[in-house]
N, C-alpha and C positions, 0 to 999 in steps of 0.2 A: 703379568695380567694383575690391574688394580684391584681393590676391592670391590666396584662395580662388575666387573668379571669372574669371580672368583667362581660363581656358579654356572657360567656361561655353559651353552649346550651348542651341541651342532650335530647334523646327521642328514640323512637322507632318506626321503618318505616317496614310496612309489602309490601314484593313483592308478588303481586295478579297477577294470570292470569291463563288461561288454559294451559293445558300442553303443553309443547313444545314451548312456544314463547320465550325461554331464560331468565326465571328467576336467574336460578342458575350460567349461563354465568356473567348474569348482576353483581351478588352476587361476583362471583369473579375476575373481573373487577374493582370495586368500592374498594375491600380490598385490591389490589393491589399483590393478592395470591391465589393458588388455596385451596380452603376450602370446597366446596360444589361439588358434584360430579357430573358429564355431561355427557350425551350422546346423540345419535341421537332418543334413543327411549321418546315416551311421558313415562310421570309417572315415571320419573328417580328417581324425588325426592320423597320420603313418609312420610317423619317426619320433623317437622319445626326444623330449623337450626338457632342459632344466628349467626351473623356476625358481630363483634364489631369496628368498625373505632373510633380510638381515636386521636385526633388532639391536637394542642395547644388553639384552640378554640372550640372544639365543640366533642362529642361523640357521636356518630350515632349507634343504635343498629337496624342493618337491620336482618329482619326475613324470611327466605328464607321458602316459604310454597311448599307443593305439588300441583299440577297442578288440580282446581276444573273443574271436568267434569258431564256430563248429565248421563252416563249410570253407575250407581253407584251399580252394580249389587252384587258384591260380597264384603264381610266384608272389607276388603283392602281396596276396592275402598273407600266405606263409610266411613272408617276410615281416608283416605285421605282428602275427602272432610272436614269431621268435622275439622280438623286439619286446614284446610287453612281458613274455615269460622269464626272460633274460633280467629285466627289472627285479623280477620276486626274489632274485637270487644274490643280488648286489645291494640290497636297502638297509635300512635300521628300523624301518617302520614300514608298514602296508596300509594304506587305508583303501578296501575294498567298497565301491561304491556300485549299489544296485537301486532300482525305482522301487517305489513306495507302494506296495501291493502287489508287487510282479515278482516273481521267482520263476526263473526260467531255466531251460537246460544247459544254458551258456553259464547260467550263475553256477549252478551245480557242478559244471566241469570246472569252474576258476576255483571255486571253493575246495576240490578236491585236489588242486595244485598246490595252492595255498596251505591246507591245512596238513601239507608234507614240509614246509620249511619251520624254522625254529624262529622266525623273527615276528614279533609282536605284531597282531592284527585289530585296525579299529575297522567295525563297520557302518560305514555311512548311508543310511536309507535316503535317497535325493527327493527330490519334487516332491515334497511334504504340502509344498504351497498351492499343488494342483488337486490336490485330495477334497471331495466331495461329500464322500462320508468319512467325516474323523472317526467316527468311533470305531473305526476298521483296522485303524493303525495299530494301537494298544496291544491288539491279539494279532498282529504281524511283526509286531516289536517281537513279542514273546517266544512265535514261531520261530522266526529269524536267529534269537539266541540260543536257542538248542542245538543249533546245526554244528555249531564247533565253540571252542573256548575263545571268545572274542575277548580282547581285553577291554574294550568298550563299546557299545551300540546306541548311534546317535541318529535321531530322525533330524535331516538338514534341508534346505533350502538354498543351492548353491547360489540361483537366480535372484532369491530374496534375503540372503546373509542371514538365514536362519539357524543358528545353533552352530555358525563357523568359529566364533571365538571360542566355543567350549570346545571344539574340536582342536581346533587349533592349542589350545591350553594342555590338551591331553596328550596329544604327538609331542610336545615340548618335554612331558613329563617322561616321555619313553627314549629320552635321546642321550648320549654319552655327555657327560663334563668333557668337553674339548672347547679348541679354540678352533675359529672360524676357516671354512676353506678356501674362501674365497674374499678378494676384498669388498670393501663393502658397499662401494657402489655399483658393483656387477651383478645385473638381475635374470641372466642366461648364459649358459654354454654356447650358445648358437651365434653364427656371424651375421651381419647383419642383410648379409647377399641370401642365406638362408631365410631369414625371416622377411625380404621384401617377396622371394619365391611364395613361401607360404602365403602372404595376405593376396599375392594375385591368386592363388588357388582357391582362397577362401572366398573372394569375389566370383570365380568363375563358378564354383558349386552352388552360391546363393542365387546365381543368376538363371543357370542351366537346369533347374527341376531335377526332373526325373529322365531328362535326355542323356547325358553321357559325364555326368560328375565322377566315374571310376574309371573312367578311359581315357581320362589327360592328368600330365602332371605339367609341372615349371620348371624349369632352367633359366639360371639366369648368366647371361651372356657376357655382360659388362656390366660394372658396378666401379663406378670412378668418380673422383670427387674431384670437382674444377671449380674454382674460385667460387666456394660457399655452397655448390649446388651439386646433389648428386646425380650423374648423368646413368641411368640403369637401363639396360635391355633387356626383356623378359622374350624366351621362346616357350611357347606352349603347346606341350609333344599330345598329338593324339594317337589314335591307332590305327584307323582307317580313314582314307580320303574321303567319304561322304560325309565324314565328322567335321570335317575344318569349314565348310560354310555355317555349319551350326553355331560354330563356335563364334565365327566371324560377325553372323548377323546379316540382315537386310543393308546394303550399302555400309557396311563396317558399324552398326549402331550397338552390335551387343559388345565388340571388342573396344569401341570407344567409350562405353559406359562402364567395362571392366576397369581400363585403365585410371577412367576418373576418379572413380571409387578406391582404387588401390593406393596412387597416389597422395590421396588424401590422406590416408590411414599411416603412409609411410612418413609423408612429412610429420604427422604427430609422434610417433614414433621415433624417427631419424632426428627431430628439432631441426629440419633442412629443408631447404628448396628441394623439389624433386623434377629431373625430367626423366617420364618414364617413354620406353616405346615397345609396344609389343607385336611379335608376330606367332603365328601359327603352322606347327610343320607336321609332318606325318612320320611317325617311327612304327611301323606294324608290328603288332604284338610284344610291345613294349612292355605291357604288365604280366606278360607269363612267360619273360624271358630273363633269368637271372644276372646273365652278363649285361643286357641292356639295363637292366636294373641299378647294376653296380656304377655303370658308368653315369647314370642319372641320380646320384647319391644316393641310392638306398644300399648304405652298408652297414652289415650286423657289427654294433658296438655299442657300449654303456660304461 
């Protein structure tokens, strides 16, 4: 290790919170590029995703996690809770994200879990840019600070980059002096195949509104590079036969639109020309079937 890296730090940092508080948006802005999919729908993130940020002084390995929620009635929801909770137990720092002026029973349940951990916890109070009554923020910060011995409390806006440098500086201070765990040009632990499936799912969730975003998943059947072009075949699985025409749209219009948007994002992320084909198929009850979930890639791991 040369003089520049004597104080080099490295470690894992879990982004934890209830659904829709902005964990994936925060990850993307900390990395300076879009890696994790986002939408206005709660529970967009279903599996953990590492976002690796490497500089000359540190390598911070962020773990984006599914939102932890109370009513985990189906197998897919229980899987998401297990994935998020396992991250609490296997990282060096926790960033607990809540929404400004909103403290819910789900936040309380998460607090109870993380307060049992020995890992340092930073509380990030997100979406401060949306506050109309700014004078209510300070009392809320003081109230939250008393809930447990947080290492630090930061009001932030993930979307507007408010206080993110300060947050990241504090994260670095809590990491151990260590050599990097990943090559400096690696940004995630996930394969291109996984990222392609996530991009397709994001476009579906954004287009489908309230219709059926939680009853579908995406599986990549073919991912092959030929002559500088990626040929990708994606299967969109729905739970019931009557959901299939909703995804396809009138004369295939919705499926075509999803494909075009997904292809553009893939070309930007993979820096390559993309040939994308999509099909819609039915796998009844997949979201409440542990075996079906495993076959579709939802496996407990971290």
